[in-house]
Each structure stands twice: as structure tokens, then as C-alpha cells.
N, C-alpha and C positions, 0 to 999 in steps of 0.2 A: 504494500500500500504506500502511496506517495505521502510525504509529510503534508500536513494541513497548511494552507497558506496562513499568513499572519492574520488577515481579516477573519478567516474562518475560526482560528484559535481564539481570537478576541470575542467573537460572537458566542462561541461555545462557552467561554468563561462567563459571559454575561447571562446566558440562559441558566447556567449552573448557579450563579449568584442569586437570580430571581427565584429559582426553585428552592434554594436553601432559605431565602427570606420568607417565602410564602408557605412552604411545605416542610421545612426542616431538613436536617441531614438525611433522615430516613424516608423522605417523601418522594423518592423517585418513582416507586410503584404507583402511588396515588396520582401523581401528575401524568405519568405515562398512560394510566387508565383513562384519565379525563381527556387526553389527547387521542386516544384510540390507537396507541402504538405499544408494542411489547416493551417491557421494562429494559431488556438488554439493548434494544434499539435506541431507546432514549439515553441510556448510558453511553452508547457510541456517539450520539449527538453531542452530549456534554464533554466527551473526550476528544472532539475535534472533527468528527465526520460531518459532511455537509448535510444540513437539514433540508428536506424537500419543502418547496414553497407551501403546499397545503398544510404541512405540519407547523411550519413557523407562523403561518397566518392563524391557525388554531391556537397556538401558544400566545400570540398577541391578544386574541379575544378572551381566552380563559384567564390570563394573568393580568390583563389591563396594562401591559407594558407598552411604552411608547416605541413605535417603530424607529423613530429618529435616534432615540437613546440606544436601542439594540444595535443599530448599525454603527453609530459613531462613539457611543459611550459618553456623550455630552448632553447636558440638559436634564430635564426631569425624567426619572426612571419610569414613573407611572403616569398615565393619562388622567388628568383631573384630580390629583390628590395623592395622599400618602397611603394608598391601598395596601402597599406592601412594606410599610415601615419596618425596619429591622426590629425583630423582637415581637412583632404582632402575632406570629405563630398561627394565624388563621388563614386557611385557603380562601381565595376570593369566592364570593357567592355568585351564582348564575341565575 
């Protein structure tokens, strides 16, 4: 497998950061289930594999993450507020 590009690694780090903020360290299975992907697949995405567009779009909807922040790492993490403030521990409601 080819090494992940710098941008892909950065996005992977950001999706891992959000998952930890919203679902905790053990929340991979819960988030993967909400996104309709197998847990090992989600772990691959967090590890640097490219996330397919439909999955990343679902991630944005489920988590409330700003697409601009996910891409650049700049600005507000969440759309419209502190939905995923560190330590909140609560997954977003749908």
C-alpha cells in the first residue's frame, strides 16, 4: 500500500479527533455503526486510508463537523456551536 498523502493523514487525524471528542476512545464501533461501515473499515479510515465521499458526507451530517475545518483544520470545528466540546462525552442526536 502506498503511504497516505499529507492531506489524507491530516484529515484522518481530524476524523479521529472528532470521534474521540464525541464518542470517546472506545467509540469506534458506535460511530462506524451510525455511518453504516464495518468497524475495521472505519479504523482504516482513521489510520490514513482514503474515505469515500458518501462516507465522509455521512460523517459530516452525523457529527455536525464543518467541512471547511475537516479539510483545512482552520476555523470552527462544528457547524453552529460547541456540539462536540471536548469532554461533552455525548454523541450528537439525530
